[in-house]
N, C-alpha and C positions, 0 to 999 in steps of 0.2 A: 754918501746915503748909503745904506749897509743893504745888500742885495743878496739875498739866499738864493743860490742854483741848484737845481735838482737834477739830477741826470740820473739814467740808466745803469752804466757804468762808472766805475772808479775813474778820478781824472788822471790816473797815473798809468793804467791800463794801455794798450796799443789802440790806436785809432786815431784818424783825423778828427772826430769829434771832441774827445777827449785832450787833443792838440790845442784845438780851436779855444776850449773851454780854458785851458791851464793862460794861453795867452793873454785871452779878454780877463781873467783875475788877474793877471798881471800889469795889466796897461790902467785899469781900472782902479788900483791901487796906486800906481804910480800919478794918478791923480787925485789921489787923496781920499777915495771910497774904500768902504770896506766891502771884504767878498767873501761869503760862507759857501762851501761847496759841501752838498750830500749825496751819497753814492751808496752802493753797495760795498761794503770792507772787501779790498782785494787780498786774495787767498796765493797770492803768486807765490811761490818759496822763496825765501831769504829778503823779501819785499821790507823795507823800511823805511817811514816816510822821513824827508829830509826837516832840521829843525823846524826850515822857515814854511812849512807846508802844516805843521800841527796844528796850530791855531787857525788853519784856511778850513781844514777838512774835517768832516763828519760822516764816519765810519758807521753804517747802517748794518744791525745784522744781516747776515747773508751767507749763500751758499753757491760754491763754485759750480757751474755750469757748463762748462767745458773742462775737458782731459787735462790741458795745459793749466789749470786753476787761474785762467788769465781775467777770466770773466762771471761774473756773478749775479743771483737775482736776491732782491730782496723783498718780500711779502708786503703790500701796503697794506696795513691794518692797525691797533692799536699798541703792536711792540714797536713798530718803527716810528708809529708818534711820539710814544715815549722816550725812546731812542733821541729823537731829533728834538722833542721839548726838554729834555733835561741840556743836552747840547747847546742848544741856543740861551737856556736861561744861563750858564754863563757869560754869553755875548750881549753887547749893543743889543738894542729892538729891532728887528727886521724891517725896513719900509715898504720893500717890495719884492715877490717871489717871480724868480725868472725860471721856468720850466723849461729846459733841454734834454728832454727825453721824449719817449713817446710810447712807452710800456710801464712799465714799474713805477719809474723814475716818474713819468706825470702823473700817477694818481696820487703817489705819497704829497710831489709839491703841490698839487691841488688840496689833496687833505692838509697839508699846514698852512695855504694860505686861507682857507675856511676857519680853520682850527684857531689861529692868531687872531684873525679878524676878529670871528665872535666873541673872543675872551675879551678882548679890548671894547667891545661895542657893547658888552654887560658891566664892564669895569672891572675888569678883572685885569689880574697882573699883567703890567705890557709885555712880560716875556712869557707869559704861560700860554697854554693850548685850551680851546674847549673840543666839544668832540665834533668830528669833522663833518656830522650832519645836523649838528645846531644850526638853525637858521640866525644869520649875520651877516652883515657887509663882509666881504672875503678881502684880505689884501690886494693890491692892484698885482695884476699876473702877467707877467708878458711869457708867450709859449713859442719859444722857435721848435718848428717841426724838421727834424734832422733826417728821418727816417721816410723813405718811400715804401709804405707797408704794403702795397697793393702789390707793385714790382718784385719787391722783395720776397716777400709770401708766395706766389706763385711762382720763382725762380726755384723753389725747395720742395713743393708737395703740390699733388694734384687735391688737396683736398682744402684750396686755399677758400671756399666760402666757408666753410665748417669751422673752420680758425677765426674768419673775421665775425662769425655770431661769437665764437668762445672769448673774443675780445671783446665784444660788447657786452657779453653776459657779465665777463668779469669787471670790466669798468662800472656795470650798474651795480653789482654786488657790492663792491668797494666804496662808490661813491653814490650811489642812488640815483634819481633823473638829474639829467642835467640843468645844470643852474643857467640857462639861455637859450636862443633860439637857434635849432638845428634847420639846417634848410632841407626840405622833402628832396633836392635832387642829389642828397649825397647817399651814396648805398655802398654796400660793402664796408673795405678799407678805408674808405673814403667817412663812411656816415661815422665810422669809431672815432676816426680824428676830429670829427666836427662837433662828435658830442664832448670831448675832452676842449676843441677850442672856443664851444659855447662861453667857457666862464671866463676868457682870457680878455682883460681890456684890450691888448695889442698879440696881433699873431704876425710871427717873422718866418723866413725860410732864409737858408745860406745861396740860394740862387736866383735867379730870374726866372729860369725855366720851370725850377719846381714851385715858386711862387703862383706862377700863371697854371700850374696844375692843380695845385690847391683850390685856387679859387674858379678855377674851371668845373672841379666836381665837388662845388659847393659846403668845403669845408671852412672855408672864413668869407665874407663879402671882400674883405681887402686883405691882405698878407703885404705886410712891410719886407724888404729885402735886407738883410744884414748877413753879409758873407763874414766867413771865418779868414780870419788875416793871417799874416807870417810875421814874427818877430822883426821889429827893426834892426833889435844888435844884434840878435844872431844873425840874420841877414847879409848886416854888413860886415861882421866878422868872416864868416862864410866867404863872401865873395872877395875879401881881401888876403884869402889863401891860393896861391898859385897852383893850378889846375896840374895834374902828373903827364907827364910826357906820353904818348901813344902813336903807333903807326898803322893803327886800324878804328874806327869809332867804336864806342862805347855805349851801350845800351842799358837803362836801368829801370828795374820794376820797383816798386813798393807797395804793400799794401796786406790784408790778411788773406792768406792763402784758403778762401773757400769758392764753392762754385759761383756763386752771384761776380766773383773779381774775376772768373774765367783765365784763371794763370794757366790750366791744363790746356787750355786754347792757345795762348802765347808760347808756351812749350812748344806746342805743334806746329806754329807759324815759322815759327825761328827753324827748327828742322824743315820743315819744307820750302823757306825761304832760300837758304843754303847760304846768307849773307856770312861774309867775311868780317866779324865782330864780335867785340865781349860782349855778354849778356850778364848782367849783377839782377838777383832777385833778392829782394830785403822783406822779411818779414817774415810771420809765423800764422799757425792755424791747423785745421782738422785735415786739409789736404796734405800738410807737409809732407809727408814720408810717400805719398801718390807723386810728388811734382818730384823728388828724387830719384823714385824709380822710372819716369816717364823722361827725366834728361839721359838716366841711363841707357833706358831703352832706345833711344834715337842717337845714339852715340855722342851725345853734346859736351861730355865732361870737359872737354878741353876750352870750348865755350861758353858755358853757360854754369856761373857759380851760384850757391847760394849761400847768402850771408847770414840769414836767419834775422830773428829781432835784434834793433841796435835802438840805441839812444836818440832822441830827437836831434841833436848836433851832429853824431854820425850819419842818419837820415840826411840832414840838409849836405853836410858835405860830401854825401855819395851822389846826388842830384847835383850838386856843384860841378863834379868832377865828371859826370857823364857828358857826352854828348845829346845825349834825347833821351827823356823820358817815355816811357810806353804806359798809356791806360787804356786799361780793356774791358773793364765792365762797360754794360752798356743799359741802358734806362733804368738803372739802380740808383746811383748816384744821386743826391741831393744836393750835393757840390761838387766833391772831388777835390780834394785839398792839395793834392800833391801837384796838378798841373799849375795851381795857382802859385805855389811855393818853387816849383823849377823854374817858372817866367821870371819870377824877382830874382833868382838866382842866374838867369841869364840863360838855364837852358830851355830849349825848345822841347815840342811834346809830340810824339804820337797819338793820336787821340782814334779811338773807336767811337765814342761817344759824343755827337757832335753838339749836342746842347752844352756839354762841358766847353768846348770847344768856342760856341759863341759867347760863352761867358769871359773867357778869357781873352779872346779875341786878340792874339799876338800874330807879330807880322810874320814869325817865323814857326812854321806848325805842318805836320801833315795829317791828313783825314783818311780811315781806313773806309772804304766805299760799303762795305754792309756787313753782316756780323758773323760771315765764313772764315773759318782761318786762311782759304785761300786769298780773300781780298786784304787780311791783315799781312801773308806774307809778300803778297805783291808791294804792300804798301810800307813794310820793314826793307825789300830791295829798294824801291825809289828813295827811302831815306839816309839807309847805308850809301849807296851810293854818293849823293849830295853832298852827305857827313865827309866822305871820305874825299871827295874833292876839294870842299870846303879846308879840309885839315892840310892837304896838299898847299893850297893857295895860301894858307896863314904861315907856312913854314917853321920856322923854329917855335914861332908862339905857339902854336899848337892850338888856337881860339877855334878855327874853324866857324859854322854859322850858330849865332848867338843871339838870343831877344834882346834887344836894346835897354841899357838899364833904366833910362823913362820911363819905358814900357811898365816894366818890373814894379816900380817902385809903387804902383797905383794899388796893389794887392797888400800892403804893410800893416801891420796890424793900429796902428796909431791913427790911419785913417777910419779903420772899422770900428774902434771905440768910439768914435766922436761920433759916429752914425748911432751904436747903442745908447750912448748916454742919451743924444735926442727921442729917441724912443721911451727909455726908462721916464724922462720927463715929462711924456707925452703921458704916459701911463698913471705918472704920479697925480698930474693933473686932472687925472678921471676923463680924458676925452677917449669917448666910444670908439670903436670901429663902426663903420659904415654900415 
C-alpha cells in the first residue's frame, strides 16, 4: 500500500513524534509498503535531506516559527494543496492518509484525503486533487493524536479558552463543517480534536493513558493504541557498545527545552538534592539560555553539562551510557518516547509522570511523589544512592541497576509496526469506529 503521512513538523526536526514517524516509515518500507511524508519545509541552517529521504519527503511551503528555525508552519489552503498534489503526481496513487498532526498538519491531511477521494469519485485522474470542500468519499483516514492540546495550552497561557475557540474557528475556515458526528460531551480543546477526528476511519493514540483521556472527553468512542517504537537495529547496535567506566552515577535528560518539559525545575531539584552524580542535558529550545544561566547560578557547572541537540544515534548512546533517565514533564506527554527508548537500552527512569510510568511498567524505576521541586530532589537522592550502591556491587562491570533485556524488547518498532498495519488494513476495509 502507499501511505501518505501528514504531520505538523518536518520528520528531520527535533522531537519524539518525528523520531516515531521516521521509524514507522523505515519499518513499513522494509515490509514492502510505500510511505510519503508531507510536512512544513525545514529551515534549519545547513540542513539537506539524505538521498534516501528525497523521494519520501514532500516539503510544503512554510515559514519558521522559532528563533532557531527548527520548527515551521504551513498554512492549510490552496497553496499547500497544489504543492502536495504536484508532488504526489510523481508518485503511485495514495491508498490511505495517516494524519499524525493536531494543527496545520491535521487540516492539510484532511484536505488531501477529501481532495484525492473526490477526484477519484468523479472519475478524475487517479493522482489528482479536487477542492477540499467538494463533496465525495474521502480516502480512508487514520488519525493519530499526538498532542495533549488542553494540557499543553493551559501550561503556557492563561487565555487557553480563547485559544481553543480560535483553533475551532481556524478549523472551520479551512475545512468547513465536520464530516461526521461530534460528541456533545466534547468541550474546549477536546471539541477541536473531536471535530478533526470526526472524519477518521480510525483514531489512535500513542499510549493507553492518552487513549483513555480522548475517549473520556468525547473525542472518539474508540481510540486504538499505536505506540511509537524504537528502532530494532539501532537498539541492538547501541546495546552492544560497552558503557563507559564511572565512579558515581550518571543521569541524563533529553527533550525540548520548554516550560512544559520542566527542565528548569529539574536543575533546581539537582541543586536542592545535593547528589554526588553527573548530569547531562541533551536538547535545545527557547529555554536554552535560561538553562545555562540557572546551572551557573546554582554553581552546578562541575556536575551538570549541556550537550545540546544531538543526532538520534548519539541520543540513544547517551541513554545507554547513563545510569538513569530523568523524565520531568507532568500531564503533558501523550506517550513520552524517551523512557521507552531508555528501557529498551536497559536504562531505568526517574518518572515525574505516573501515567508514563504505568505505560512503561519497568521492573526498575523511581516515581516522584508530586510536582514539587522538593519531591523531585528527594527522589533524585534515593535514585542516586541506590545507583551508587549498584555500581559498587557490580564492580568492574560497572552495570549497576538495569532494566532486563526481555522487558525492553517489548518496545521495539517491529512489534509496533505490525500493530499499525493491522489498523491500516482495518481502515482500508472501511471498518468504522464504534
